[in-house]
Gaussian input, Z-matrix of N, CA and C with variables (Angstrom, degrees):
# hf/3-21g

backbone

0 1
 N
 C     1     B1
 C     2     B2     1     A1
 N     3     B3     2     A2     1     D1
 C     4     B4     3     A3     2     D2
 C     5     B5     4     A4     3     D3
 N     6     B6     5     A5     4     D4
 C     7     B7     6     A6     5     D5
 C     8     B8     7     A7     6     D6
 N     9     B9     8     A8     7     D7
 C    10    B10     9     A9     8     D8
 C    11    B11    10    A10     9     D9
 N    12    B12    11    A11    10    D10
 C    13    B13    12    A12    11    D11
 C    14    B14    13    A13    12    D12
 N    15    B15    14    A14    13    D13
 C    16    B16    15    A15    14    D14
 C    17    B17    16    A16    15    D15
 N    18    B18    17    A17    16    D16
 C    19    B19    18    A18    17    D17
 C    20    B20    19    A19    18    D18
 N    21    B21    20    A20    19    D19
 C    22    B22    21    A21    20    D20
 C    23    B23    22    A22    21    D21
 N    24    B24    23    A23    22    D22
 C    25    B25    24    A24    23    D23
 C    26    B26    25    A25    24    D24
 N    27    B27    26    A26    25    D25
 C    28    B28    27    A27    26    D26
 C    29    B29    28    A28    27    D27
 N    30    B30    29    A29    28    D28
 C    31    B31    30    A30    29    D29
 C    32    B32    31    A31    30    D30
 N    33    B33    32    A32    31    D31
 C    34    B34    33    A33    32    D32
 C    35    B35    34    A34    33    D33
 N    36    B36    35    A35    34    D34
 C    37    B37    36    A36    35    D35
 C    38    B38    37    A37    36    D36
 N    39    B39    38    A38    37    D37
 C    40    B40    39    A39    38    D38
 C    41    B41    40    A40    39    D39
 N    42    B42    41    A41    40    D40
 C    43    B43    42    A42    41    D41
 C    44    B44    43    A43    42    D42
 N    45    B45    44    A44    43    D43
 C    46    B46    45    A45    44    D44
 C    47    B47    46    A46    45    D45
 N    48    B48    47    A47    46    D46
 C    49    B49    48    A48    47    D47
 C    50    B50    49    A49    48    D48
 N    51    B51    50    A50    49    D49
 C    52    B52    51    A51    50    D50
 C    53    B53    52    A52    51    D51
 N    54    B54    53    A53    52    D52
 C    55    B55    54    A54    53    D53
 C    56    B56    55    A55    54    D54
 N    57    B57    56    A56    55    D55
 C    58    B58    57    A57    56    D56
 C    59    B59    58    A58    57    D57
 N    60    B60    59    A59    58    D58
 C    61    B61    60    A60    59    D59
 C    62    B62    61    A61    60    D60
 N    63    B63    62    A62    61    D61
 C    64    B64    63    A63    62    D62
 C    65    B65    64    A64    63    D63
 N    66    B66    65    A65    64    D64
 C    67    B67    66    A66    65    D65
 C    68    B68    67    A67    66    D66
 N    69    B69    68    A68    67    D67
 C    70    B70    69    A69    68    D68
 C    71    B71    70    A70    69    D69
 N    72    B72    71    A71    70    D70
 C    73    B73    72    A72    71    D71
 C    74    B74    73    A73    72    D72
 N    75    B75    74    A74    73    D73
 C    76    B76    75    A75    74    D74
 C    77    B77    76    A76    75    D75
 N    78    B78    77    A77    76    D76
 C    79    B79    78    A78    77    D77
 C    80    B80    79    A79    78    D78
 N    81    B81    80    A80    79    D79
 C    82    B82    81    A81    80    D80
 C    83    B83    82    A82    81    D81
 N    84    B84    83    A83    82    D82
 C    85    B85    84    A84    83    D83
 C    86    B86    85    A85    84    D84
 N    87    B87    86    A86    85    D85
 C    88    B88    87    A87    86    D86
 C    89    B89    88    A88    87    D87
 N    90    B90    89    A89    88    D88
 C    91    B91    90    A90    89    D89
 C    92    B92    91    A91    90    D90
 N    93    B93    92    A92    91    D91
 C    94    B94    93    A93    92    D92
 C    95    B95    94    A94    93    D93
 N    96    B96    95    A95    94    D94
 C    97    B97    96    A96    95    D95
 C    98    B98    97    A97    96    D96
 N    99    B99    98    A98    97    D97
 C   100   B100    99    A99    98    D98
 C   101   B101   100   A100    99    D99
 N   102   B102   101   A101   100   D100
 C   103   B103   102   A102   101   D101
 C   104   B104   103   A103   102   D102
 N   105   B105   104   A104   103   D103
 C   106   B106   105   A105   104   D104
 C   107   B107   106   A106   105   D105
 N   108   B108   107   A107   106   D106
 C   109   B109   108   A108   107   D107
 C   110   B110   109   A109   108   D108
 N   111   B111   110   A110   109   D109
 C   112   B112   111   A111   110   D110
 C   113   B113   112   A112   111   D111
 N   114   B114   113   A113   112   D112
 C   115   B115   114   A114   113   D113
 C   116   B116   115   A115   114   D114
 N   117   B117   116   A116   115   D115
 C   118   B118   117   A117   116   D116
 C   119   B119   118   A118   117   D117
 N   120   B120   119   A119   118   D118
 C   121   B121   120   A120   119   D119
 C   122   B122   121   A121   120   D120
 N   123   B123   122   A122   121   D121
 C   124   B124   123   A123   122   D122
 C   125   B125   124   A124   123   D123
 N   126   B126   125   A125   124   D124
 C   127   B127   126   A126   125   D125
 C   128   B128   127   A127   126   D126
 N   129   B129   128   A128   127   D127
 C   130   B130   129   A129   128   D128
 C   131   B131   130   A130   129   D129
 N   132   B132   131   A131   130   D130
 C   133   B133   132   A132   131   D131
 C   134   B134   133   A133   132   D132
 N   135   B135   134   A134   133   D133
 C   136   B136   135   A135   134   D134
 C   137   B137   136   A136   135   D135
 N   138   B138   137   A137   136   D136
 C   139   B139   138   A138   137   D137
 C   140   B140   139   A139   138   D138
 N   141   B141   140   A140   139   D139
 C   142   B142   141   A141   140   D140
 C   143   B143   142   A142   141   D141
 N   144   B144   143   A143   142   D142
 C   145   B145   144   A144   143   D143
 C   146   B146   145   A145   144   D144
 N   147   B147   146   A146   145   D145
 C   148   B148   147   A147   146   D146
 C   149   B149   148   A148   147   D147
 N   150   B150   149   A149   148   D148
 C   151   B151   150   A150   149   D149
 C   152   B152   151   A151   150   D150
 N   153   B153   152   A152   151   D151
 C   154   B154   153   A153   152   D152
 C   155   B155   154   A154   153   D153
 N   156   B156   155   A155   154   D154
 C   157   B157   156   A156   155   D155
 C   158   B158   157   A157   156   D156
 N   159   B159   158   A158   157   D157
 C   160   B160   159   A159   158   D158
 C   161   B161   160   A160   159   D159
 N   162   B162   161   A161   160   D160
 C   163   B163   162   A162   161   D161
 C   164   B164   163   A163   162   D162
 N   165   B165   164   A164   163   D163
 C   166   B166   165   A165   164   D164
 C   167   B167   166   A166   165   D165
 N   168   B168   167   A167   166   D166
 C   169   B169   168   A168   167   D167
 C   170   B170   169   A169   168   D168
 N   171   B171   170   A170   169   D169
 C   172   B172   171   A171   170   D170
 C   173   B173   172   A172   171   D171
 N   174   B174   173   A173   172   D172
 C   175   B175   174   A174   173   D173
 C   176   B176   175   A175   174   D174
 N   177   B177   176   A176   175   D175
 C   178   B178   177   A177   176   D176
 C   179   B179   178   A178   177   D177
 N   180   B180   179   A179   178   D178
 C   181   B181   180   A180   179   D179
 C   182   B182   181   A181   180   D180
 N   183   B183   182   A182   181   D181
 C   184   B184   183   A183   182   D182
 C   185   B185   184   A184   183   D183
 N   186   B186   185   A185   184   D184
 C   187   B187   186   A186   185   D185
 C   188   B188   187   A187   186   D186
 N   189   B189   188   A188   187   D187
 C   190   B190   189   A189   188   D188
 C   191   B191   190   A190   189   D189
 N   192   B192   191   A191   190   D190
 C   193   B193   192   A192   191   D191
 C   194   B194   193   A193   192   D192
 N   195   B195   194   A194   193   D193
 C   196   B196   195   A195   194   D194
 C   197   B197   196   A196   195   D195
 N   198   B198   197   A197   196   D196
 C   199   B199   198   A198   197   D197
 C   200   B200   199   A199   198   D198
 N   201   B201   200   A200   199   D199
 C   202   B202   201   A201   200   D200
 C   203   B203   202   A202   201   D201
 N   204   B204   203   A203   202   D202
 C   205   B205   204   A204   203   D203
 C   206   B206   205   A205   204   D204
 N   207   B207   206   A206   205   D205
 C   208   B208   207   A207   206   D206
 C   209   B209   208   A208   207   D207
 N   210   B210   209   A209   208   D208
 C   211   B211   210   A210   209   D209
 C   212   B212   211   A211   210   D210
 N   213   B213   212   A212   211   D211
 C   214   B214   213   A213   212   D212
 C   215   B215   214   A214   213   D213
 N   216   B216   215   A215   214   D214
 C   217   B217   216   A216   215   D215
 C   218   B218   217   A217   216   D216
 N   219   B219   218   A218   217   D217
 C   220   B220   219   A219   218   D218
 C   221   B221   220   A220   219   D219
 N   222   B222   221   A221   220   D220
 C   223   B223   222   A222   221   D221
 C   224   B224   223   A223   222   D222
 N   225   B225   224   A224   223   D223
 C   226   B226   225   A225   224   D224
 C   227   B227   226   A226   225   D225
 N   228   B228   227   A227   226   D226
 C   229   B229   228   A228   227   D227
 C   230   B230   229   A229   228   D228
 N   231   B231   230   A230   229   D229
 C   232   B232   231   A231   230   D230
 C   233   B233   232   A232   231   D231
 N   234   B234   233   A233   232   D232
 C   235   B235   234   A234   233   D233
 C   236   B236   235   A235   234   D234
 N   237   B237   236   A236   235   D235
 C   238   B238   237   A237   236   D236
 C   239   B239   238   A238   237   D237
 N   240   B240   239   A239   238   D238
 C   241   B241   240   A240   239   D239
 C   242   B242   241   A241   240   D240
 N   243   B243   242   A242   241   D241
 C   244   B244   243   A243   242   D242
 C   245   B245   244   A244   243   D243
 N   246   B246   245   A245   244   D244
 C   247   B247   246   A246   245   D245
 C   248   B248   247   A247   246   D246
 N   249   B249   248   A248   247   D247
 C   250   B250   249   A249   248   D248
 C   251   B251   250   A250   249   D249
 N   252   B252   251   A251   250   D250
 C   253   B253   252   A252   251   D251
 C   254   B254   253   A253   252   D252
 N   255   B255   254   A254   253   D253
 C   256   B256   255   A255   254   D254
 C   257   B257   256   A256   255   D255
 N   258   B258   257   A257   256   D256
 C   259   B259   258   A258   257   D257
 C   260   B260   259   A259   258   D258
 N   261   B261   260   A260   259   D259
 C   262   B262   261   A261   260   D260
 C   263   B263   262   A262   261   D261
 N   264   B264   263   A263   262   D262
 C   265   B265   264   A264   263   D263
 C   266   B266   265   A265   264   D264
 N   267   B267   266   A266   265   D265
 C   268   B268   267   A267   266   D266
 C   269   B269   268   A268   267   D267
 N   270   B270   269   A269   268   D268
 C   271   B271   270   A270   269   D269
 C   272   B272   271   A271   270   D270
 N   273   B273   272   A272   271   D271
 C   274   B274   273   A273   272   D272
 C   275   B275   274   A274   273   D273
 N   276   B276   275   A275   274   D274
 C   277   B277   276   A276   275   D275
 C   278   B278   277   A277   276   D276
 N   279   B279   278   A278   277   D277
 C   280   B280   279   A279   278   D278
 C   281   B281   280   A280   279   D279
 N   282   B282   281   A281   280   D280
 C   283   B283   282   A282   281   D281
 C   284   B284   283   A283   282   D282
 N   285   B285   284   A284   283   D283
 C   286   B286   285   A285   284   D284
 C   287   B287   286   A286   285   D285
 N   288   B288   287   A287   286   D286
 C   289   B289   288   A288   287   D287
 C   290   B290   289   A289   288   D288
 N   291   B291   290   A290   289   D289
 C   292   B292   291   A291   290   D290
 C   293   B293   292   A292   291   D291

   B1=1.4094
   B2=1.5079
   B3=1.2982
   B4=1.4656
   B5=1.5431
   B6=1.3056
   B7=1.4614
   B8=1.4976
   B9=1.3149
   B10=1.4164
   B11=1.4914
   B12=1.3445
   B13=1.4587
   B14=1.5648
   B15=1.3734
   B16=1.4522
   B17=1.5421
   B18=1.3056
   B19=1.4349
   B20=1.5000
   B21=1.3329
   B22=1.4447
   B23=1.4894
   B24=1.3167
   B25=1.4714
   B26=1.5229
   B27=1.3053
   B28=1.4536
   B29=1.5379
   B30=1.2993
   B31=1.4660
   B32=1.5261
   B33=1.3160
   B34=1.4743
   B35=1.5195
   B36=1.3329
   B37=1.4596
   B38=1.5692
   B39=1.3145
   B40=1.4637
   B41=1.5823
   B42=1.2828
   B43=1.4724
   B44=1.5046
   B45=1.3227
   B46=1.4323
   B47=1.5723
   B48=1.3624
   B49=1.4642
   B50=1.4849
   B51=1.3565
   B52=1.4698
   B53=1.5389
   B54=1.3270
   B55=1.4365
   B56=1.5568
   B57=1.2709
   B58=1.4898
   B59=1.5520
   B60=1.3280
   B61=1.4659
   B62=1.5565
   B63=1.3061
   B64=1.5133
   B65=1.4989
   B66=1.3333
   B67=1.4498
   B68=1.6035
   B69=1.2855
   B70=1.4398
   B71=1.5978
   B72=1.2991
   B73=1.5112
   B74=1.5136
   B75=1.2908
   B76=1.4653
   B77=1.5693
   B78=1.3377
   B79=1.4398
   B80=1.5369
   B81=1.2961
   B82=1.4456
   B83=1.5490
   B84=1.2682
   B85=1.5244
   B86=1.5167
   B87=1.3023
   B88=1.5164
   B89=1.5297
   B90=1.3387
   B91=1.4178
   B92=1.5442
   B93=1.3728
   B94=1.4111
   B95=1.5451
   B96=1.3419
   B97=1.5040
   B98=1.5461
   B99=1.3103
   B100=1.4555
   B101=1.5259
   B102=1.2844
   B103=1.4340
   B104=1.5481
   B105=1.2244
   B106=1.4907
   B107=1.5177
   B108=1.3428
   B109=1.4726
   B110=1.4996
   B111=1.3527
   B112=1.4473
   B113=1.6166
   B114=1.2620
   B115=1.4528
   B116=1.5470
   B117=1.2945
   B118=1.4318
   B119=1.5830
   B120=1.3199
   B121=1.4595
   B122=1.5064
   B123=1.3022
   B124=1.4325
   B125=1.5536
   B126=1.2859
   B127=1.4701
   B128=1.5065
   B129=1.3580
   B130=1.4562
   B131=1.5346
   B132=1.2968
   B133=1.5109
   B134=1.5189
   B135=1.3458
   B136=1.4553
   B137=1.5129
   B138=1.3112
   B139=1.4596
   B140=1.5287
   B141=1.3476
   B142=1.4578
   B143=1.5482
   B144=1.3087
   B145=1.5276
   B146=1.5022
   B147=1.3315
   B148=1.5002
   B149=1.4987
   B150=1.3010
   B151=1.4582
   B152=1.5189
   B153=1.3027
   B154=1.4394
   B155=1.5188
   B156=1.2891
   B157=1.4405
   B158=1.5143
   B159=1.3474
   B160=1.4800
   B161=1.5227
   B162=1.3266
   B163=1.5246
   B164=1.5168
   B165=1.3683
   B166=1.4093
   B167=1.5622
   B168=1.2752
   B169=1.4974
   B170=1.5033
   B171=1.3273
   B172=1.4202
   B173=1.5430
   B174=1.3335
   B175=1.4829
   B176=1.5063
   B177=1.3268
   B178=1.4657
   B179=1.4797
   B180=1.3494
   B181=1.4318
   B182=1.5513
   B183=1.3540
   B184=1.4658
   B185=1.5403
   B186=1.2753
   B187=1.5083
   B188=1.4524
   B189=1.3704
   B190=1.4567
   B191=1.5417
   B192=1.3072
   B193=1.4839
   B194=1.5117
   B195=1.3340
   B196=1.4774
   B197=1.5688
   B198=1.3466
   B199=1.4909
   B200=1.5188
   B201=1.2733
   B202=1.4832
   B203=1.5745
   B204=1.2791
   B205=1.4634
   B206=1.5348
   B207=1.3225
   B208=1.4765
   B209=1.5324
   B210=1.2801
   B211=1.4676
   B212=1.5187
   B213=1.2796
   B214=1.4832
   B215=1.5642
   B216=1.2639
   B217=1.5341
   B218=1.4914
   B219=1.3591
   B220=1.4732
   B221=1.5130
   B222=1.2763
   B223=1.4919
   B224=1.5389
   B225=1.3263
   B226=1.4821
   B227=1.5064
   B228=1.3253
   B229=1.4267
   B230=1.5105
   B231=1.3443
   B232=1.4723
   B233=1.4798
   B234=1.3308
   B235=1.4451
   B236=1.5421
   B237=1.3178
   B238=1.4764
   B239=1.5476
   B240=1.2823
   B241=1.4592
   B242=1.5372
   B243=1.3200
   B244=1.4652
   B245=1.5287
   B246=1.3079
   B247=1.4834
   B248=1.5574
   B249=1.2904
   B250=1.4707
   B251=1.5265
   B252=1.3004
   B253=1.4334
   B254=1.5061
   B255=1.2932
   B256=1.4320
   B257=1.5287
   B258=1.3280
   B259=1.4853
   B260=1.5125
   B261=1.2742
   B262=1.4298
   B263=1.5135
   B264=1.3051
   B265=1.4941
   B266=1.5170
   B267=1.2817
   B268=1.4715
   B269=1.5283
   B270=1.3568
   B271=1.4699
   B272=1.5344
   B273=1.2935
   B274=1.4661
   B275=1.5294
   B276=1.3345
   B277=1.4386
   B278=1.5178
   B279=1.2718
   B280=1.4600
   B281=1.5058
   B282=1.2992
   B283=1.4434
   B284=1.5427
   B285=1.3425
   B286=1.4483
   B287=1.4647
   B288=1.3346
   B289=1.4202
   B290=1.4884
   B291=1.2758
   B292=1.4591
   B293=1.5511
   A1=109.40
   A2=117.44
   A3=121.81
   A4=111.71
   A5=115.77
   A6=120.13
   A7=111.39
   A8=118.35
   A9=122.56
   A10=111.55
   A11=116.45
   A12=122.53
   A13=109.77
   A14=116.47
   A15=119.49
   A16=110.26
   A17=119.29
   A18=121.41
   A19=111.78
   A20=117.47
   A21=122.77
   A22=112.42
   A23=116.69
   A24=121.81
   A25=109.26
   A26=116.70
   A27=120.68
   A28=109.03
   A29=117.97
   A30=121.26
   A31=110.59
   A32=117.18
   A33=120.46
   A34=110.04
   A35=116.07
   A36=119.59
   A37=110.13
   A38=114.46
   A39=119.24
   A40=112.75
   A41=115.77
   A42=121.71
   A43=113.47
   A44=115.51
   A45=122.36
   A46=107.15
   A47=114.67
   A48=120.15
   A49=112.01
   A50=116.65
   A51=119.53
   A52=110.76
   A53=117.88
   A54=122.14
   A55=109.67
   A56=117.87
   A57=120.11
   A58=110.73
   A59=113.27
   A60=119.69
   A61=110.73
   A62=116.30
   A63=118.73
   A64=111.10
   A65=116.71
   A66=120.32
   A67=108.94
   A68=116.24
   A69=121.04
   A70=107.52
   A71=116.60
   A72=118.77
   A73=109.06
   A74=118.23
   A75=123.61
   A76=110.19
   A77=114.62
   A78=119.26
   A79=111.39
   A80=117.63
   A81=121.61
   A82=110.53
   A83=116.18
   A84=119.23
   A85=110.55
   A86=115.64
   A87=120.59
   A88=111.79
   A89=114.96
   A90=118.45
   A91=113.49
   A92=114.75
   A93=119.47
   A94=112.85
   A95=113.49
   A96=119.11
   A97=110.60
   A98=117.24
   A99=121.02
   A100=113.82
   A101=119.08
   A102=122.43
   A103=110.21
   A104=119.32
   A105=122.49
   A106=116.46
   A107=114.38
   A108=118.79
   A109=110.61
   A110=114.94
   A111=120.56
   A112=111.71
   A113=116.47
   A114=121.28
   A115=109.88
   A116=120.08
   A117=126.36
   A118=109.80
   A119=117.51
   A120=119.52
   A121=111.64
   A122=120.04
   A123=123.74
   A124=111.61
   A125=118.73
   A126=122.42
   A127=109.45
   A128=114.66
   A129=119.59
   A130=109.84
   A131=115.97
   A132=120.11
   A133=110.87
   A134=116.95
   A135=120.79
   A136=110.06
   A137=118.03
   A138=124.70
   A139=108.68
   A140=116.98
   A141=120.05
   A142=113.26
   A143=111.67
   A144=117.14
   A145=108.70
   A146=118.15
   A147=120.26
   A148=112.61
   A149=118.65
   A150=122.41
   A151=109.62
   A152=119.38
   A153=123.79
   A154=110.39
   A155=118.75
   A156=124.53
   A157=110.92
   A158=115.04
   A159=120.47
   A160=112.13
   A161=115.10
   A162=118.42
   A163=108.93
   A164=118.42
   A165=118.80
   A166=114.25
   A167=115.29
   A168=118.46
   A169=112.30
   A170=117.29
   A171=122.18
   A172=110.56
   A173=116.55
   A174=120.04
   A175=111.96
   A176=118.01
   A177=121.01
   A178=112.01
   A179=117.62
   A180=123.29
   A181=113.06
   A182=113.40
   A183=117.96
   A184=108.27
   A185=116.33
   A186=118.50
   A187=113.22
   A188=118.07
   A189=122.68
   A190=107.91
   A191=117.61
   A192=122.19
   A193=111.71
   A194=115.29
   A195=119.70
   A196=111.41
   A197=113.42
   A198=117.15
   A199=110.96
   A200=120.01
   A201=124.41
   A202=106.39
   A203=116.97
   A204=119.41
   A205=112.53
   A206=115.55
   A207=120.47
   A208=107.13
   A209=120.56
   A210=123.36
   A211=111.21
   A212=116.60
   A213=123.10
   A214=106.86
   A215=115.23
   A216=118.55
   A217=110.79
   A218=117.85
   A219=121.10
   A220=110.23
   A221=116.22
   A222=118.13
   A223=112.13
   A224=116.29
   A225=118.27
   A226=112.75
   A227=116.88
   A228=121.31
   A229=110.20
   A230=117.12
   A231=121.68
   A232=111.65
   A233=119.23
   A234=122.33
   A235=114.62
   A236=114.35
   A237=119.39
   A238=108.46
   A239=119.59
   A240=123.42
   A241=112.99
   A242=116.06
   A243=116.96
   A244=108.49
   A245=116.86
   A246=118.94
   A247=108.97
   A248=113.82
   A249=117.43
   A250=111.36
   A251=115.55
   A252=120.66
   A253=113.91
   A254=116.79
   A255=121.62
   A256=112.39
   A257=115.79
   A258=117.31
   A259=111.96
   A260=119.43
   A261=124.09
   A262=111.04
   A263=117.88
   A264=122.95
   A265=111.81
   A266=118.92
   A267=122.61
   A268=108.83
   A269=116.57
   A270=119.86
   A271=109.11
   A272=118.41
   A273=121.42
   A274=111.16
   A275=114.91
   A276=121.02
   A277=109.20
   A278=120.05
   A279=123.89
   A280=108.96
   A281=120.46
   A282=120.35
   A283=115.15
   A284=117.11
   A285=119.43
   A286=113.05
   A287=118.91
   A288=122.06
   A289=112.49
   A290=120.58
   A291=121.93
   A292=112.01
   D1=-44.72
   D2=-179.62
   D3=-56.74
   D4=-40.84
   D5=178.21
   D6=-65.49
   D7=-42.38
   D8=179.59
   D9=-63.77
   D10=-42.39
   D11=-179.44
   D12=-65.05
   D13=-38.11
   D14=175.93
   D15=-66.98
   D16=-40.03
   D17=175.81
   D18=-62.09
   D19=-39.34
   D20=175.75
   D21=-60.60
   D22=-42.99
   D23=-179.99
   D24=-63.07
   D25=-43.51
   D26=-178.96
   D27=-65.85
   D28=-38.13
   D29=-179.81
   D30=-69.39
   D31=-36.99
   D32=177.57
   D33=-67.52
   D34=-42.53
   D35=-178.15
   D36=-65.69
   D37=-34.88
   D38=-177.80
   D39=-90.39
   D40=-0.69
   D41=-176.97
   D42=54.15
   D43=38.16
   D44=-175.78
   D45=-94.96
   D46=99.37
   D47=-172.60
   D48=-63.41
   D49=-37.78
   D50=179.91
   D51=-65.22
   D52=-43.08
   D53=178.77
   D54=-68.53
   D55=-37.18
   D56=176.00
   D57=-59.14
   D58=-46.49
   D59=-178.20
   D60=-64.74
   D61=-41.58
   D62=176.64
   D63=-64.10
   D64=-41.05
   D65=-178.17
   D66=-67.55
   D67=-38.70
   D68=-177.73
   D69=-67.06
   D70=-39.13
   D71=177.62
   D72=-68.12
   D73=-38.20
   D74=179.96
   D75=-64.82
   D76=-42.82
   D77=176.27
   D78=-62.49
   D79=-43.48
   D80=-179.20
   D81=-61.93
   D82=-44.11
   D83=177.66
   D84=-61.90
   D85=-45.36
   D86=-179.95
   D87=-63.31
   D88=-43.70
   D89=179.41
   D90=-61.37
   D91=-41.83
   D92=175.35
   D93=-60.87
   D94=-40.84
   D95=179.88
   D96=-67.77
   D97=-36.55
   D98=-177.03
   D99=-87.69
   D100=-7.56
   D101=-172.88
   D102=-64.65
   D103=-27.51
   D104=178.07
   D105=-78.11
   D106=-12.53
   D107=-177.48
   D108=-96.13
   D109=67.79
   D110=-176.25
   D111=-102.17
   D112=-0.16
   D113=-177.51
   D114=-81.38
   D115=93.24
   D116=-176.92
   D117=-59.54
   D118=-31.26
   D119=-178.54
   D120=-67.93
   D121=-26.25
   D122=-179.40
   D123=-83.59
   D124=-9.56
   D125=-176.85
   D126=-92.99
   D127=137.82
   D128=176.33
   D129=-88.05
   D130=176.58
   D131=-176.79
   D132=-60.24
   D133=-39.13
   D134=-178.66
   D135=-60.74
   D136=-44.85
   D137=-179.91
   D138=-63.29
   D139=-46.95
   D140=177.33
   D141=-58.19
   D142=-39.69
   D143=-179.40
   D144=-66.52
   D145=-41.18
   D146=178.31
   D147=-67.11
   D148=-33.49
   D149=175.62
   D150=-67.40
   D151=-41.74
   D152=176.42
   D153=-63.16
   D154=-43.11
   D155=176.67
   D156=-59.26
   D157=-46.90
   D158=-179.36
   D159=-63.71
   D160=-38.78
   D161=177.29
   D162=-65.70
   D163=-40.93
   D164=179.16
   D165=-67.14
   D166=-39.96
   D167=174.02
   D168=-62.56
   D169=-43.80
   D170=-179.65
   D171=-62.05
   D172=-39.99
   D173=175.54
   D174=-64.99
   D175=-40.71
   D176=174.91
   D177=-60.02
   D178=-43.32
   D179=178.27
   D180=-62.83
   D181=-37.28
   D182=179.25
   D183=-66.51
   D184=-40.90
   D185=178.10
   D186=-65.14
   D187=-39.76
   D188=178.07
   D189=-64.60
   D190=-45.47
   D191=178.44
   D192=-57.79
   D193=-42.90
   D194=179.65
   D195=-63.90
   D196=-41.31
   D197=176.32
   D198=-64.62
   D199=-43.10
   D200=179.72
   D201=-60.61
   D202=-47.71
   D203=-177.60
   D204=-62.31
   D205=-40.98
   D206=178.89
   D207=-66.60
   D208=-41.68
   D209=177.90
   D210=-59.86
   D211=-47.78
   D212=-178.86
   D213=-62.31
   D214=-46.22
   D215=179.25
   D216=-58.70
   D217=-46.89
   D218=179.90
   D219=-62.56
   D220=-41.42
   D221=179.60
   D222=-65.60
   D223=-40.87
   D224=174.45
   D225=-61.01
   D226=-39.42
   D227=178.78
   D228=-64.40
   D229=-41.87
   D230=177.20
   D231=-64.65
   D232=-41.16
   D233=179.19
   D234=-67.27
   D235=-36.62
   D236=-175.69
   D237=-89.81
   D238=-15.77
   D239=-179.76
   D240=77.09
   D241=12.57
   D242=-179.22
   D243=-147.46
   D244=155.98
   D245=177.57
   D246=-72.32
   D247=173.92
   D248=-179.42
   D249=-55.10
   D250=140.51
   D251=-179.33
   D252=-76.64
   D253=-24.07
   D254=-174.98
   D255=-108.05
   D256=33.75
   D257=179.50
   D258=-68.37
   D259=142.03
   D260=-175.18
   D261=-57.75
   D262=-39.03
   D263=-179.98
   D264=-56.78
   D265=-35.91
   D266=-174.86
   D267=-65.49
   D268=-42.12
   D269=-177.93
   D270=-74.63
   D271=-32.81
   D272=178.08
   D273=-61.06
   D274=-45.08
   D275=-178.72
   D276=-69.82
   D277=-43.05
   D278=-179.72
   D279=-63.68
   D280=-35.83
   D281=-177.41
   D282=-77.22
   D283=-12.36
   D284=-179.67
   D285=-74.67
   D286=-28.99
   D287=-176.65
   D288=-78.84
   D289=-8.82
   D290=-176.34
   D291=-86.44

């Protein structure tokens, strides 16, 4: 899992959509395989440490993904010359007049 999360981070940093997709598929397979191992009492300290490291890497990847998404959104706004058409605020304002 740690290797897959590291590959995902590299793919996100390089904006490599194919590698991101492959890493996501790998994560899904590993999560399914690990989903049955919920008994913390059966895990030793090394396993708990690896789980903590995986959670930390996954959180880092989430933050990178959010930064990339915000950057792409800002670039699209700059290219189109307008903010996102489907912003939540626009619907909230439109709904108040009804």
